[in-house]
N, C-alpha and C positions, 0 to 999 in steps of 0.2 A: 488953561484952565488950573483952577485952585487944586491943590494935593491934599488931600485926604488922609490922617495919620489915626492909625488904631486906637491911640488914645482919648479923639476926639469921638469915638463912635461906642468904643466896648463900654458893657456892661458892668457894675460894680457894685456893689461885693457880689462874690460867685458862693455859690452855695456849695458847699464841700461836704466830704465824708471820707472817710478812714476804710484801707480795704477788708477791716474787721467789722465793719459796720454791717448789721444784719439786712439783707434783700430786701425785705420788705419795709424797712426803716428807710430804705432810701428811696424806695419808692413813695413812700408819702412824704421824704423832703419834695421830688419834683412834684407831685400835688400842692402841696403846700405853699411853696414859692412860686407856682405856675411856672415851672422851668422847664426845658426840653432835655437838660444834660445837668449833672452833678460832677464835680472833680474830681477825683480820689485824692487825697494828700496823706503824706506819711505823717507822725507826730511832730515833724519839723515843717510842715506843712509845705514841702517838695511833692509836687506832681508825681503821682504814680499811676495813673490813670484817667479814664473817661467812661461813664455812664449815662446811655442815651436814652430817650422813651422808646426809641426804637429799638435799642436792645430789650426794653421789657417786651415788648410787642414779641422778639423771638423767642426769648425767654419762656414767657406764657404758652405760644405757639407751640414749641418742644417739649412743654411741661416739664423744664429743668428746675423749677426753683422750690426743694425741700424747706421745709419750716425753719432748717437751721443754717440754709445756706447766705455767703456771704457776699460782699460787692467783689471782693479779690478773686472770687469765681468767675464772676461775669465780664469784669471791666476791660477797655480796649487798655492796652499799655501802648500801641503805637501811633500814640496821639501828634498829632500837627498843633505846634505851638507856635505863636508870633511873641513879638515884642510892642510895649507902648510906641516907638519910636519908628515902627515899620509903615510904609506905606500902605492906605488901605485897599489898594490897587493890589498889590501882592497878595492880602487875604485872601481878596476874591477868587483870584487865579488860584491860589491853592486851595479852597472850597471847591473851585469849578476841577480841578485835576483830580481832587481825592473825592467828590462827591459827598463833603461835608458839611454839618450846619451850624457848629458848634469848635471856635477855636480859642482856646485857653491863652491869657497872656501873660508872659512870665516875665519877672524881673530879676535876673540872676536865676537863681533855682524857686524862688516865689512866685506863687501862682497872684496876678494882682487883677484880675479882670478877665472876662470873657466877650469874644466878639462873635456874635450869632447872624445869620442871614436874616432875623427879624430883627437887628439892631440896623443892618442897610437896607432892609427895605423901609424902615421907620425912617432913617434919614432921606431916601430917595423921594419917602411921602411929603416930607415937611420940605423938601427941595422943590418940587414940583410948583407950579403958581395954578390958579385953574383960571 
């Protein structure tokens, strides 16, 4: 079987926000770019966290978003990451282990892409012959 690597499957560019971004603006980014997560980066584009559509559902359910709320209040900071050169099978294992759908791809400290369950499903769909 041919080994696939993250670089062959990942999405780029990545939609990013900063910790100080208003939460409503982050929600608008998800909708405008039709993505399921935004990567939170600092001023040097280093990974700070992740904010997903699921996080927004919880925020709304719990009535937590005030009009001046920022991404820093809600972002996940325990982010599972991968590298471009990692085998795709390792990322799939991590997604299953942690029950996650989005894994930022980093090169050093910079975020260079995102691999998602949608990326994996798209690859699988293209690979299957009718």
